[in-house]
C-alpha positions as CSV (number, residue, x, y, z in Angstrom):
1,X,2.7,-14.1,-9.0
2,X,0.6,-16.9,-8.5
3,X,-0.3,-19.8,-9.5
4,X,-3.8,-20.4,-11.0
5,X,-5.6,-24.2,-10.6
6,X,-8.7,-25.3,-12.2
7,X,-10.7,-27.8,-9.7
8,X,-12.9,-29.7,-12.7
9,X,-14.6,-31.9,-9.9
10,X,-15.6,-31.5,-6.1
11,X,-13.3,-32.6,-3.4
12,X,-9.9,-32.9,-6.3
13,X,-7.3,-32.0,-3.8
14,X,-4.4,-30.3,-4.5
15,X,-2.4,-32.8,-2.0
16,X,1.0,-32.9,-2.8
17,X,1.1,-30.0,-5.1
18,X,0.2,-27.9,-2.5
19,X,2.1,-29.0,-0.2
20,X,5.3,-28.2,-3.0
21,X,4.0,-24.4,-3.4
22,X,3.6,-24.0,0.0
23,X,7.2,-25.2,0.7
24,X,8.2,-22.7,-1.6
25,X,6.4,-19.6,-0.5
26,X,4.0,-19.3,-3.7
27,X,0.7,-18.3,-3.2
28,X,-2.2,-20.2,-6.0
29,X,-5.9,-19.1,-6.3
30,X,-8.4,-22.3,-7.1
31,X,-11.3,-21.6,-9.3
32,X,-13.7,-24.2,-9.1
33,X,-14.9,-24.4,-12.4
34,X,-17.2,-27.6,-12.1
35,X,-19.1,-25.2,-9.1
36,X,-19.6,-22.2,-12.2
37,X,-16.9,-20.5,-11.2
38,X,-16.0,-18.0,-14.8
39,X,-12.4,-20.1,-15.7
40,X,-10.0,-17.2,-16.8
41,X,-9.5,-16.4,-20.2
42,X,-5.8,-15.4,-20.4
43,X,-2.7,-16.0,-18.1
44,X,-2.6,-12.5,-17.7
45,X,-0.9,-12.1,-14.0
46,X,-0.6,-15.8,-13.4
47,X,3.1,-17.9,-13.0
48,X,1.7,-21.3,-13.8
49,X,-1.7,-23.2,-14.3
50,X,-2.9,-26.7,-12.8
51,X,-5.7,-28.9,-13.5
52,X,-6.8,-31.2,-11.5
53,X,-8.5,-34.3,-12.0
54,X,-12.3,-35.0,-11.7
55,X,-14.6,-38.1,-13.6
56,X,-15.9,-36.2,-16.7
57,X,-14.2,-37.2,-19.6
58,X,-12.8,-35.0,-21.6
59,X,-14.6,-34.6,-24.0
60,X,-18.0,-34.3,-22.6
61,X,-18.6,-30.6,-23.3
62,X,-22.7,-30.7,-23.0
63,X,-22.4,-32.0,-19.6
64,X,-19.8,-29.5,-18.6
65,X,-19.1,-26.5,-20.4
66,X,-16.4,-25.0,-19.4
67,X,-14.3,-28.1,-20.8
68,X,-13.2,-26.1,-24.4
69,X,-12.7,-22.7,-21.6
70,X,-9.7,-24.8,-20.0
71,X,-8.3,-26.4,-23.2
72,X,-7.9,-21.9,-24.6
73,X,-7.0,-21.6,-21.0
74,X,-3.9,-24.7,-21.6
75,X,-3.1,-22.7,-24.8
76,X,-2.3,-19.2,-23.6
77,X,-0.1,-20.2,-20.3
78,X,1.4,-22.5,-22.5
79,X,2.0,-20.7,-25.4
80,X,2.9,-17.4,-22.9
81,X,5.9,-20.4,-22.1
82,X,4.6,-20.4,-18.1
83,X,4.8,-23.4,-16.9
84,X,1.0,-26.2,-17.2
85,X,0.9,-29.1,-15.0
86,X,-2.2,-31.6,-15.3
87,X,-3.3,-34.3,-13.9
88,X,-5.8,-37.1,-14.5
89,X,-8.1,-35.2,-16.1
90,X,-6.1,-32.8,-17.1
91,X,-3.7,-34.9,-18.1
92,X,-6.8,-35.5,-20.6
93,X,-7.7,-31.4,-21.4
94,X,-3.7,-30.7,-22.3
95,X,-3.4,-33.9,-25.1
96,X,-7.3,-32.5,-26.3
97,X,-6.4,-28.8,-26.2
98,X,-3.0,-29.9,-28.8
99,X,-5.2,-32.3,-30.8
100,X,-4.3,-35.8,-29.7
101,X,-6.6,-38.3,-29.2
102,X,-8.8,-38.9,-25.9
103,X,-9.6,-42.7,-25.9
104,X,-12.5,-43.7,-23.7
105,X,-14.0,-46.3,-21.5
106,X,-10.8,-48.2,-20.9
107,X,-10.4,-50.8,-18.3
108,X,-10.4,-49.1,-15.2
109,X,-6.7,-48.3,-13.5
110,X,-6.9,-47.7,-10.4
111,X,-5.0,-48.0,-6.7
112,X,-1.5,-47.9,-6.7
113,X,0.0,-49.2,-9.4
114,X,4.1,-49.1,-10.7
115,X,4.9,-46.1,-13.3
116,X,8.3,-46.2,-15.1
117,X,10.0,-43.5,-17.5
118,X,10.9,-44.2,-20.8
119,X,14.0,-43.6,-23.1
120,X,12.8,-39.7,-23.7
121,X,12.5,-39.1,-19.6
122,X,16.4,-39.5,-19.3
123,X,17.1,-35.5,-19.7
124,X,13.6,-34.9,-18.3
125,X,13.6,-33.1,-14.9
126,X,10.5,-34.2,-14.0
127,X,10.1,-38.0,-16.0
128,X,13.6,-38.9,-14.7
129,X,12.5,-39.4,-11.1
130,X,10.6,-42.6,-12.4
131,X,13.8,-44.0,-13.8
132,X,13.6,-46.9,-11.3
133,X,9.6,-46.8,-11.2
134,X,7.1,-46.4,-8.5
135,X,4.1,-46.9,-7.4
136,X,1.4,-43.8,-7.8
137,X,-2.4,-44.2,-7.2
138,X,-4.5,-44.1,-9.9
139,X,-7.9,-43.8,-10.7
140,X,-8.8,-43.2,-14.2
141,X,-10.3,-45.4,-17.4
142,X,-10.0,-43.1,-19.9
143,X,-6.3,-42.0,-21.5
144,X,-4.8,-40.1,-24.6
145,X,-2.9,-40.9,-27.3
146,X,0.2,-38.6,-27.2
147,X,0.3,-34.9,-29.0
148,X,2.3,-34.2,-32.0
149,X,5.9,-32.7,-30.4
150,X,5.5,-34.2,-27.4
151,X,7.9,-35.5,-25.6
152,X,6.9,-39.4,-23.5
153,X,8.0,-39.6,-20.1
154,X,6.1,-42.3,-18.0
155,X,4.4,-45.5,-18.9
156,X,2.7,-48.2,-17.1
157,X,1.6,-51.6,-17.6
158,X,-2.0,-51.3,-18.5
159,X,-1.4,-47.5,-20.3
160,X,1.5,-47.3,-22.4
161,X,0.7,-42.7,-22.2
162,X,1.4,-41.9,-18.6
163,X,2.7,-38.9,-18.8
164,X,4.4,-36.4,-21.5
165,X,5.8,-33.2,-21.5
166,X,5.1,-29.9,-24.5
167,X,7.9,-27.6,-25.3
168,X,9.6,-26.6,-22.2
169,X,7.5,-26.6,-19.3
170,X,4.1,-28.0,-20.2
171,X,3.5,-31.1,-18.6
172,X,0.9,-34.1,-18.3
173,X,0.1,-36.9,-15.7
174,X,-2.2,-39.1,-16.0
175,X,-1.4,-41.1,-12.8
176,X,-2.5,-39.2,-9.0
177,X,1.3,-38.5,-8.3
178,X,-0.5,-35.8,-6.1
179,X,-2.2,-38.1,-3.7
180,X,-0.1,-38.9,-0.6
181,X,-2.2,-41.2,2.3
182,X,-4.0,-38.4,3.3
183,X,-5.8,-37.9,0.0
184,X,-5.9,-41.5,-0.5
185,X,-7.9,-42.3,2.7
186,X,-10.3,-38.8,2.5
187,X,-11.4,-40.8,-1.6
188,X,-11.6,-43.8,0.2
189,X,-13.8,-43.2,2.2
190,X,-15.5,-40.0,0.6
191,X,-16.0,-41.9,-2.5
192,X,-16.6,-45.8,-0.9
193,X,-19.4,-46.2,-3.4
194,X,-18.9,-45.4,-6.6
195,X,-15.3,-47.2,-5.5
196,X,-17.3,-50.5,-4.6
197,X,-19.1,-50.8,-8.0
198,X,-15.4,-51.8,-9.6
199,X,-13.0,-52.6,-7.0
200,X,-15.5,-54.1,-4.1
201,X,-12.8,-55.2,-1.9
202,X,-11.0,-52.6,-1.5
203,X,-12.1,-51.7,2.1
204,X,-10.6,-55.0,3.0
205,X,-7.1,-54.1,0.9
206,X,-6.6,-51.0,1.6
207,X,-4.6,-51.4,4.6
208,X,-2.7,-53.3,3.2
209,X,-1.4,-51.9,-0.4
210,X,-1.1,-48.6,1.4
211,X,1.3,-50.8,4.1
212,X,3.1,-51.8,1.0
213,X,2.9,-48.5,-1.5
214,X,2.4,-45.3,0.1
215,X,5.5,-44.4,1.3
216,X,7.6,-44.7,-1.6
217,X,4.7,-43.5,-3.5
218,X,4.5,-40.4,-1.5
219,X,8.0,-39.3,-1.4
220,X,8.3,-40.0,-5.6
221,X,5.1,-37.4,-5.7
222,X,6.7,-35.0,-3.4
223,X,9.7,-35.2,-5.5
224,X,7.5,-34.9,-9.2
225,X,5.5,-31.8,-7.7
226,X,8.9,-29.8,-6.0
227,X,10.5,-30.4,-9.5
228,X,7.6,-28.7,-11.6
229,X,7.3,-25.9,-8.7
230,X,10.9,-25.1,-9.5
231,X,9.8,-24.2,-13.3
232,X,7.9,-21.1,-11.4
233,X,8.7,-17.9,-12.8
234,X,9.1,-16.5,-8.6
235,X,9.8,-12.7,-9.3
């Protein structure tokens, strides 16, 4: 069975997740919800769900009327014990789907910043990858509280809830572990004007930041993606 991917925003690449699925020989189909493609109603015929990021907030149903459908789909996959992965906005939608609070318009966290596992991640196959801490790419202002029953996995200096797990295999990461250096370069070019609004010196800083952090970030991102992929049913 293949993995279903929900694309909430244009130019949100699969990055490390897509590469891990390719290496494992697992196919995936992308639904471009932002372009009007309908969000499936159930998990039937799929082994897992990936919900990608986007610049919109997780509560903007008026601007993005498909968001409640994505939340419903998340709950369906989770209820069938099929692995779910939400990244950035995707993580915020998982939080929303399970009754947590979406916290909007905080100070921006952008670029490579360290993410560290918390103690409750020690026994988690994904969370423990961050046991020693690692720089990982970020781009968000919004965040979330933890849903009831969630296992807290990771935090950063400015965002206490960087990752959590619900049940066996529903994972939410606020940070963009899917973004390796090629994706960071792509975003820096495609969204240069938006980035200039909040980080005007990014073009001058990029090469130095990438040189100091990208190798470790890419390695950690690959490991997280591969750990999640191992949870999928390959039958």
